[in-house]
ZASE-844209 format. One record per atom (N, C-alpha, C, CB): x, y, z; atom name; residue number from 0. Coordinates in nm, 3 decimals, m for minus. Glycine has a CB too. Layout:
<rs>
<r <X; Y; Z>; "CA"; NUM>
...
</rs>
This chain:
<rs>
<r <m8.007; 9.300; 5.028>; "N"; 0>
<r <m8.092; 9.219; 5.100>; "CA"; 0>
<r <m8.155; 9.297; 5.208>; "C"; 0>
<r <m8.022; 9.103; 5.150>; "CB"; 0>
<r <m8.282; 9.272; 5.236>; "N"; 1>
<r <m8.362; 9.352; 5.336>; "CA"; 1>
<r <m8.429; 9.260; 5.431>; "C"; 1>
<r <m8.470; 9.442; 5.266>; "CB"; 1>
<r <m8.470; 9.317; 5.545>; "N"; 2>
<r <m8.540; 9.239; 5.648>; "CA"; 2>
<r <m8.691; 9.267; 5.639>; "C"; 2>
<r <m8.485; 9.274; 5.792>; "CB"; 2>
<r <m8.740; 9.302; 5.525>; "N"; 3>
<r <m8.880; 9.334; 5.507>; "CA"; 3>
<r <m8.966; 9.214; 5.532>; "C"; 3>
<r <m8.905; 9.386; 5.369>; "CB"; 3>
<r <m9.069; 9.229; 5.613>; "N"; 4>
<r <m9.175; 9.124; 5.631>; "CA"; 4>
<r <m9.307; 9.193; 5.606>; "C"; 4>
<r <m9.173; 9.056; 5.778>; "CB"; 4>
<r <m9.400; 9.120; 5.534>; "N"; 5>
<r <m9.529; 9.182; 5.506>; "CA"; 5>
<r <m9.604; 9.195; 5.644>; "C"; 5>
<r <m9.614; 9.095; 5.399>; "CB"; 5>
<r <m9.706; 9.285; 5.648>; "N"; 6>
<r <m9.784; 9.306; 5.763>; "CA"; 6>
<r <m9.846; 9.177; 5.799>; "C"; 6>
<r <m9.885; 9.414; 5.743>; "CB"; 6>
<r <m9.846; 9.141; 5.934>; "N"; 7>
<r <m9.904; 9.020; 5.983>; "CA"; 7>
<r <m9.822; 8.896; 5.960>; "C"; 7>
<r <m10.033; 9.004; 5.924>; "CB"; 7>
<r <m9.697; 8.912; 5.907>; "N"; 8>
<r <m9.620; 8.794; 5.875>; "CA"; 8>
<r <m9.578; 8.734; 6.006>; "C"; 8>
<r <m9.499; 8.825; 5.785>; "CB"; 8>
<r <m9.561; 8.601; 6.001>; "N"; 9>
<r <m9.509; 8.522; 6.113>; "CA"; 9>
<r <m9.418; 8.414; 6.064>; "C"; 9>
<r <m9.623; 8.462; 6.194>; "CB"; 9>
<r <m9.340; 8.363; 6.157>; "N"; 10>
<r <m9.240; 8.256; 6.130>; "CA"; 10>
<r <m9.268; 8.148; 6.228>; "C"; 10>
<r <m9.091; 8.307; 6.141>; "CB"; 10>
<r <m9.262; 8.024; 6.181>; "N"; 11>
<r <m9.287; 7.910; 6.263>; "CA"; 11>
<r <m9.163; 7.814; 6.259>; "C"; 11>
<r <m9.417; 7.839; 6.215>; "CB"; 11>
<r <m9.124; 7.764; 6.372>; "N"; 12>
<r <m9.020; 7.673; 6.382>; "CA"; 12>
<r <m9.057; 7.540; 6.446>; "C"; 12>
<r <m8.913; 7.734; 6.454>; "CB"; 12>
<r <m9.045; 7.434; 6.373>; "N"; 13>
<r <m9.073; 7.302; 6.433>; "CA"; 13>
<r <m8.947; 7.258; 6.508>; "C"; 13>
<r <m9.116; 7.195; 6.323>; "CB"; 13>
<r <m8.949; 7.263; 6.643>; "N"; 14>
<r <m8.828; 7.243; 6.718>; "CA"; 14>
<r <m8.808; 7.098; 6.759>; "C"; 14>
<r <m8.827; 7.329; 6.838>; "CB"; 14>
<r <m8.911; 7.017; 6.765>; "N"; 15>
<r <m8.883; 6.876; 6.800>; "CA"; 15>
<r <m8.998; 6.787; 6.745>; "C"; 15>
<r <m8.869; 6.858; 6.958>; "CB"; 15>
<r <m8.965; 6.673; 6.689>; "N"; 16>
<r <m9.064; 6.572; 6.650>; "CA"; 16>
<r <m9.056; 6.457; 6.753>; "C"; 16>
<r <m9.037; 6.519; 6.502>; "CB"; 16>
<r <m9.169; 6.419; 6.798>; "N"; 17>
<r <m9.177; 6.315; 6.898>; "CA"; 17>
<r <m9.246; 6.195; 6.841>; "C"; 17>
<r <m9.248; 6.363; 7.023>; "CB"; 17>
<r <m9.179; 6.084; 6.814>; "N"; 18>
<r <m9.245; 5.966; 6.751>; "CA"; 18>
<r <m9.347; 5.910; 6.840>; "C"; 18>
<r <m9.144; 5.859; 6.717>; "CB"; 18>
<r <m9.454; 5.853; 6.779>; "N"; 19>
<r <m9.566; 5.792; 6.855>; "CA"; 19>
<r <m9.611; 5.672; 6.775>; "C"; 19>
<r <m9.686; 5.894; 6.879>; "CB"; 19>
<r <m9.604; 5.554; 6.823>; "N"; 20>
<r <m9.642; 5.439; 6.747>; "CA"; 20>
<r <m9.773; 5.384; 6.799>; "C"; 20>
<r <m9.534; 5.333; 6.750>; "CB"; 20>
<r <m9.878; 5.470; 6.784>; "N"; 21>
<r <m10.014; 5.427; 6.831>; "CA"; 21>
<r <m10.099; 5.363; 6.730>; "C"; 21>
<r <m10.088; 5.540; 6.884>; "CB"; 21>
<r <m10.056; 5.361; 6.597>; "N"; 22>
<r <m10.132; 5.307; 6.487>; "CA"; 22>
<r <m10.259; 5.382; 6.458>; "C"; 22>
<r <m10.165; 5.166; 6.514>; "CB"; 22>
<r <m10.264; 5.509; 6.477>; "N"; 23>
<r <m10.382; 5.589; 6.454>; "CA"; 23>
<r <m10.369; 5.659; 6.316>; "C"; 23>
<r <m10.402; 5.693; 6.571>; "CB"; 23>
<r <m10.485; 5.710; 6.267>; "N"; 24>
<r <m10.500; 5.777; 6.135>; "CA"; 24>
<r <m10.556; 5.919; 6.162>; "C"; 24>
<r <m10.597; 5.693; 6.037>; "CB"; 24>
<r <m10.503; 6.014; 6.097>; "N"; 25>
<r <m10.560; 6.151; 6.102>; "CA"; 25>
<r <m10.641; 6.172; 5.973>; "C"; 25>
<r <m10.445; 6.262; 6.118>; "CB"; 25>
<r <m10.772; 6.212; 5.997>; "N"; 26>
<r <m10.856; 6.239; 5.884>; "CA"; 26>
<r <m10.865; 6.389; 5.867>; "C"; 26>
<r <m10.996; 6.176; 5.901>; "CB"; 26>
<r <m10.856; 6.432; 5.741>; "N"; 27>
<r <m10.859; 6.576; 5.702>; "CA"; 27>
<r <m10.959; 6.599; 5.593>; "C"; 27>
<r <m10.721; 6.623; 5.655>; "CB"; 27>
<r <m10.989; 6.726; 5.575>; "N"; 28>
<r <m11.053; 6.777; 5.453>; "CA"; 28>
<r <m10.974; 6.895; 5.407>; "C"; 28>
<r <m11.202; 6.815; 5.476>; "CB"; 28>
<r <m10.950; 6.904; 5.274>; "N"; 29>
<r <m10.873; 7.019; 5.215>; "CA"; 29>
<r <m10.968; 7.130; 5.190>; "C"; 29>
<r <m10.800; 6.981; 5.081>; "CB"; 29>
<r <m10.922; 7.247; 5.232>; "N"; 30>
<r <m11.006; 7.366; 5.208>; "CA"; 30>
<r <m11.007; 7.411; 5.063>; "C"; 30>
<r <m10.959; 7.481; 5.294>; "CB"; 30>
<r <m10.905; 7.366; 4.986>; "N"; 31>
<r <m10.904; 7.404; 4.840>; "CA"; 31>
<r <m10.918; 7.284; 4.749>; "C"; 31>
<r <m10.773; 7.478; 4.804>; "CB"; 31>
<r <m10.953; 7.174; 4.803>; "N"; 32>
<r <m10.985; 7.056; 4.718>; "CA"; 32>
<r <m10.874; 6.971; 4.676>; "C"; 32>
<r <m11.048; 7.099; 4.600>; "CB"; 32>
<r <m10.765; 6.978; 4.743>; "N"; 33>
<r <m10.641; 6.900; 4.707>; "CA"; 33>
<r <m10.672; 6.756; 4.745>; "C"; 33>
<r <m10.506; 6.955; 4.784>; "CB"; 33>
<r <m10.650; 6.664; 4.648>; "N"; 34>
<r <m10.676; 6.523; 4.670>; "CA"; 34>
<r <m10.559; 6.449; 4.728>; "C"; 34>
<r <m10.716; 6.458; 4.542>; "CB"; 34>
<r <m10.589; 6.339; 4.803>; "N"; 35>
<r <m10.484; 6.255; 4.853>; "CA"; 35>
<r <m10.445; 6.289; 5.001>; "C"; 35>
<r <m10.363; 6.268; 4.761>; "CB"; 35>
<r <m10.518; 6.381; 5.061>; "N"; 36>
<r <m10.489; 6.418; 5.201>; "CA"; 36>
<r <m10.607; 6.396; 5.291>; "C"; 36>
<r <m10.447; 6.563; 5.208>; "CB"; 36>
<r <m10.693; 6.303; 5.255>; "N"; 37>
<r <m10.813; 6.280; 5.343>; "CA"; 37>
<r <m10.770; 6.191; 5.465>; "C"; 37>
<r <m10.934; 6.207; 5.258>; "CB"; 37>
<r <m10.682; 6.097; 5.451>; "N"; 38>
<r <m10.642; 6.011; 5.566>; "CA"; 38>
<r <m10.490; 5.991; 5.555>; "C"; 38>
<r <m10.722; 5.870; 5.565>; "CB"; 38>
<r <m10.423; 6.025; 5.663>; "N"; 39>
<r <m10.275; 6.003; 5.664>; "CA"; 39>
<r <m10.239; 5.941; 5.798>; "C"; 39>
<r <m10.194; 6.139; 5.641>; "CB"; 39>
<r <m10.141; 5.851; 5.801>; "N"; 40>
<r <m10.102; 5.782; 5.927>; "CA"; 40>
<r <m10.044; 5.890; 6.029>; "C"; 40>
<r <m9.991; 5.664; 5.895>; "CB"; 40>
<r <m10.087; 5.882; 6.156>; "N"; 41>
<r <m10.035; 5.965; 6.256>; "CA"; 41>
<r <m9.907; 5.891; 6.304>; "C"; 41>
<r <m10.141; 5.992; 6.370>; "CB"; 41>
<r <m9.800; 5.969; 6.306>; "N"; 42>
<r <m9.667; 5.906; 6.339>; "CA"; 42>
<r <m9.600; 5.978; 6.461>; "C"; 42>
<r <m9.570; 5.914; 6.212>; "CB"; 42>
<r <m9.663; 6.079; 6.516>; "N"; 43>
<r <m9.610; 6.145; 6.632>; "CA"; 43>
<r <m9.668; 6.282; 6.651>; "C"; 43>
<r <m9.463; 6.152; 6.624>; "CB"; 43>
<r <m9.591; 6.364; 6.724>; "N"; 44>
<r <m9.627; 6.493; 6.766>; "CA"; 44>
<r <m9.512; 6.590; 6.749>; "C"; 44>
<r <m9.674; 6.489; 6.907>; "CB"; 44>
<r <m9.539; 6.717; 6.718>; "N"; 45>
<r <m9.442; 6.816; 6.698>; "CA"; 45>
<r <m9.452; 6.930; 6.801>; "C"; 45>
<r <m9.455; 6.867; 6.561>; "CB"; 45>
<r <m9.351; 6.978; 6.852>; "N"; 46>
<r <m9.349; 7.098; 6.928>; "CA"; 46>
<r <m9.311; 7.212; 6.832>; "C"; 46>
<r <m9.252; 7.085; 7.047>; "CB"; 46>
<r <m9.399; 7.311; 6.823>; "N"; 47>
<r <m9.381; 7.418; 6.727>; "CA"; 47>
<r <m9.382; 7.554; 6.801>; "C"; 47>
<r <m9.493; 7.414; 6.618>; "CB"; 47>
<r <m9.284; 7.642; 6.766>; "N"; 48>
<r <m9.280; 7.776; 6.818>; "CA"; 48>
<r <m9.317; 7.871; 6.700>; "C"; 48>
<r <m9.136; 7.809; 6.880>; "CB"; 48>
<r <m9.418; 7.960; 6.726>; "N"; 49>
<r <m9.455; 8.060; 6.622>; "CA"; 49>
<r <m9.420; 8.196; 6.673>; "C"; 49>
<r <m9.606; 8.054; 6.584>; "CB"; 49>
<r <m9.354; 8.272; 6.589>; "N"; 50>
<r <m9.304; 8.405; 6.617>; "CA"; 50>
<r <m9.381; 8.506; 6.535>; "C"; 50>
<r <m9.153; 8.414; 6.588>; "CB"; 50>
<r <m9.451; 8.592; 6.593>; "N"; 51>
<r <m9.527; 8.704; 6.524>; "CA"; 51>
<r <m9.469; 8.834; 6.568>; "C"; 51>
<r <m9.684; 8.702; 6.556>; "CB"; 51>
<r <m9.466; 8.929; 6.480>; "N"; 52>
<r <m9.421; 9.068; 6.513>; "CA"; 52>
<r <m9.494; 9.122; 6.639>; "C"; 52>
<r <m9.447; 9.166; 6.391>; "CB"; 52>
<r <m9.421; 9.181; 6.728>; "N"; 53>
<r <m9.487; 9.251; 6.845>; "CA"; 53>
<r <m9.569; 9.159; 6.939>; "C"; 53>
<r <m9.581; 9.360; 6.793>; "CB"; 53>
<r <m9.539; 9.024; 6.937>; "N"; 54>
<r <m9.608; 8.932; 7.015>; "CA"; 54>
<r <m9.510; 8.842; 7.087>; "C"; 54>
<r <m9.703; 8.855; 6.931>; "CB"; 54>
<r <m9.546; 8.779; 7.195>; "N"; 55>
<r <m9.462; 8.679; 7.255>; "CA"; 55>
<r <m9.470; 8.552; 7.166>; "C"; 55>
<r <m9.507; 8.650; 7.405>; "CB"; 55>
<r <m9.369; 8.472; 7.169>; "N"; 56>
<r <m9.369; 8.349; 7.094>; "CA"; 56>
<r <m9.484; 8.251; 7.149>; "C"; 56>
<r <m9.223; 8.281; 7.103>; "CB"; 56>
<r <m9.548; 8.181; 7.057>; "N"; 57>
<r <m9.648; 8.079; 7.095>; "CA"; 57>
<r <m9.592; 7.946; 7.079>; "C"; 57>
<r <m9.775; 8.090; 7.013>; "CB"; 57>
<r <m9.614; 7.860; 7.179>; "N"; 58>
<r <m9.564; 7.717; 7.169>; "CA"; 58>
<r <m9.691; 7.628; 7.163>; "C"; 58>
<r <m9.465; 7.674; 7.298>; "CB"; 58>
<r <m9.694; 7.545; 7.060>; "N"; 59>
<r <m9.803; 7.457; 7.040>; "CA"; 59>
<r <m9.754; 7.313; 7.003>; "C"; 59>
<r <m9.893; 7.514; 6.933>; "CB"; 59>
<r <m9.848; 7.217; 7.022>; "N"; 60>
<r <m9.816; 7.082; 6.986>; "CA"; 60>
<r <m9.908; 7.045; 6.872>; "C"; 60>
<r <m9.830; 6.985; 7.106>; "CB"; 60>
<r <m9.854; 6.992; 6.764>; "N"; 61>
<r <m9.926; 6.956; 6.642>; "CA"; 61>
<r <m9.912; 6.812; 6.607>; "C"; 61>
<r <m9.880; 7.040; 6.528>; "CB"; 61>
<r <m10.011; 6.749; 6.548>; "N"; 62>
<r <m9.988; 6.608; 6.504>; "CA"; 62>
<r <m9.886; 6.606; 6.391>; "C"; 62>
<r <m10.121; 6.540; 6.456>; "CB"; 62>
<r <m9.808; 6.491; 6.388>; "N"; 63>
<r <m9.712; 6.465; 6.278>; "CA"; 63>
<r <m9.773; 6.351; 6.201>; "C"; 63>
<r <m9.564; 6.429; 6.330>; "CB"; 63>
<r <m9.786; 6.373; 6.066>; "N"; 64>
<r <m9.836; 6.266; 5.977>; "CA"; 64>
<r <m9.729; 6.222; 5.888>; "C"; 64>
<r <m9.953; 6.311; 5.895>; "CB"; 64>
<r <m9.745; 6.100; 5.833>; "N"; 65>
<r <m9.651; 6.048; 5.733>; "CA"; 65>
<r <m9.702; 6.077; 5.591>; "C"; 65>
<r <m9.630; 5.897; 5.752>; "CB"; 65>
<r <m9.640; 6.174; 5.523>; "N"; 66>
<r <m9.681; 6.214; 5.392>; "CA"; 66>
<r <m9.593; 6.135; 5.290>; "C"; 66>
<r <m9.667; 6.372; 5.375>; "CB"; 66>
<r <m9.652; 6.085; 5.181>; "N"; 67>
<r <m9.577; 6.012; 5.078>; "CA"; 67>
<r <m9.457; 6.089; 5.023>; "C"; 67>
<r <m9.668; 5.976; 4.964>; "CB"; 67>
<r <m9.477; 6.221; 5.005>; "N"; 68>
<r <m9.371; 6.297; 4.940>; "CA"; 68>
<r <m9.270; 6.359; 5.040>; "C"; 68>
<r <m9.434; 6.406; 4.856>; "CB"; 68>
<r <m9.318; 6.405; 5.158>; "N"; 69>
<r <m9.237; 6.478; 5.256>; "CA"; 69>
<r <m9.195; 6.392; 5.372>; "C"; 69>
<r <m9.312; 6.596; 5.307>; "CB"; 69>
<r <m9.247; 6.269; 5.390>; "N"; 70>
<r <m9.211; 6.192; 5.506>; "CA"; 70>
<r <m9.286; 6.241; 5.628>; "C"; 70>
<r <m9.064; 6.198; 5.530>; "CB"; 70>
<r <m9.233; 6.217; 5.750>; "N"; 71>
<r <m9.302; 6.271; 5.871>; "CA"; 71>
<r <m9.295; 6.420; 5.870>; "C"; 71>
<r <m9.240; 6.216; 6.002>; "CB"; 71>
<r <m9.414; 6.484; 5.880>; "N"; 72>
<r <m9.420; 6.631; 5.876>; "CA"; 72>
<r <m9.531; 6.673; 5.971>; "C"; 72>
<r <m9.445; 6.686; 5.729>; "CB"; 72>
<r <m9.506; 6.790; 6.043>; "N"; 73>
<r <m9.600; 6.854; 6.120>; "CA"; 73>
<r <m9.710; 6.905; 6.047>; "C"; 73>
<r <m9.543; 6.953; 6.191>; "CB"; 73>
<r <m9.838; 6.903; 6.100>; "N"; 74>
<r <m9.954; 6.953; 6.029>; "CA"; 74>
<r <m9.936; 7.089; 5.970>; "C"; 74>
<r <m10.068; 6.956; 6.118>; "CB"; 74>
<r <m9.890; 7.186; 6.050>; "N"; 75>
<r <m9.873; 7.324; 5.997>; "CA"; 75>
<r <m9.764; 7.331; 5.885>; "C"; 75>
<r <m9.834; 7.421; 6.115>; "CB"; 75>
<r <m9.664; 7.254; 5.882>; "N"; 76>
<r <m9.566; 7.251; 5.781>; "CA"; 76>
<r <m9.628; 7.188; 5.654>; "C"; 76>
<r <m9.442; 7.175; 5.829>; "CB"; 76>
<r <m9.710; 7.087; 5.668>; "N"; 77>
<r <m9.786; 7.030; 5.558>; "CA"; 77>
<r <m9.875; 7.134; 5.489>; "C"; 77>
<r <m9.871; 6.913; 5.608>; "CB"; 77>
<r <m9.954; 7.206; 5.573>; "N"; 78>
<r <m10.037; 7.302; 5.526>; "CA"; 78>
<r <m9.960; 7.413; 5.446>; "C"; 78>
<r <m10.113; 7.357; 5.640>; "CB"; 78>
<r <m9.844; 7.447; 5.483>; "N"; 79>
<r <m9.762; 7.545; 5.404>; "CA"; 79>
<r <m9.735; 7.493; 5.259>; "C"; 79>
<r <m9.625; 7.573; 5.478>; "CB"; 79>
<r <m9.731; 7.362; 5.246>; "N"; 80>
<r <m9.705; 7.297; 5.115>; "CA"; 80>
<r <m9.829; 7.274; 5.035>; "C"; 80>
<r <m9.635; 7.165; 5.133>; "CB"; 80>
<r <m9.935; 7.227; 5.092>; "N"; 81>
<r <m10.053; 7.178; 5.015>; "CA"; 81>
<r <m10.176; 7.269; 5.031>; "C"; 81>
<r <m10.089; 7.034; 5.059>; "CB"; 81>
<r <m10.167; 7.374; 5.119>; "N"; 82>
<r <m10.280; 7.458; 5.149>; "CA"; 82>
<r <m10.356; 7.421; 5.275>; "C"; 82>
<r <m10.370; 7.456; 5.036>; "CB"; 82>
<r <m10.457; 7.500; 5.310>; "N"; 83>
<r <m10.523; 7.475; 5.437>; "CA"; 83>
<r <m10.590; 7.344; 5.445>; "C"; 83>
<r <m10.622; 7.578; 5.465>; "CB"; 83>
<r <m10.569; 7.276; 5.561>; "N"; 84>
<r <m10.635; 7.146; 5.586>; "CA"; 84>
<r <m10.715; 7.157; 5.720>; "C"; 84>
<r <m10.525; 7.027; 5.594>; "CB"; 84>
<r <m10.823; 7.098; 5.729>; "N"; 85>
<r <m10.901; 7.095; 5.858>; "CA"; 85>
<r <m10.888; 6.952; 5.911>; "C"; 85>
<r <m11.058; 7.137; 5.839>; "CB"; 85>
<r <m10.829; 6.936; 6.031>; "N"; 86>
<r <m10.821; 6.811; 6.097>; "CA"; 86>
<r <m10.965; 6.771; 6.149>; "C"; 86>
<r <m10.715; 6.820; 6.213>; "CB"; 86>
<r <m11.019; 6.667; 6.100>; "N"; 87>
<r <m11.155; 6.627; 6.143>; "CA"; 87>
<r <m11.153; 6.537; 6.263>; "C"; 87>
<r <m11.229; 6.558; 6.031>; "CB"; 87>
<r <m11.058; 6.440; 6.268>; "N"; 88>
<r <m11.046; 6.351; 6.376>; "CA"; 88>
<r <m10.922; 6.266; 6.368>; "C"; 88>
<r <m11.163; 6.268; 6.382>; "CB"; 88>
<r <m10.886; 6.207; 6.486>; "N"; 89>
<r <m10.777; 6.107; 6.490>; "CA"; 89>
<r <m10.840; 5.982; 6.537>; "C"; 89>
<r <m10.657; 6.150; 6.582>; "CB"; 89>
<r <m10.837; 5.877; 6.449>; "N"; 90>
<r <m10.897; 5.755; 6.490>; "CA"; 90>
<r <m10.799; 5.635; 6.478>; "C"; 90>
<r <m11.023; 5.731; 6.407>; "CB"; 90>
</rs>
């Protein structure tokens, strides 16, 4: 087993999901044409820490949506599964 990481590799950790019952919807467009991800219910917010080689960790807040297959999932984690998504708006 090796600790090899490709150049530019990073690791992200979702450290906390914060529920939010605001009844809003997140509208997306899929960069690769995946269907079924144009509107998803917004169910909270996630605190995410991203670790990149030779950089300080970055802390961000991402929307959490309710996906039919994965349940509540942070936007970045959903993108790892279905490909790049562009958040158009939260309504």
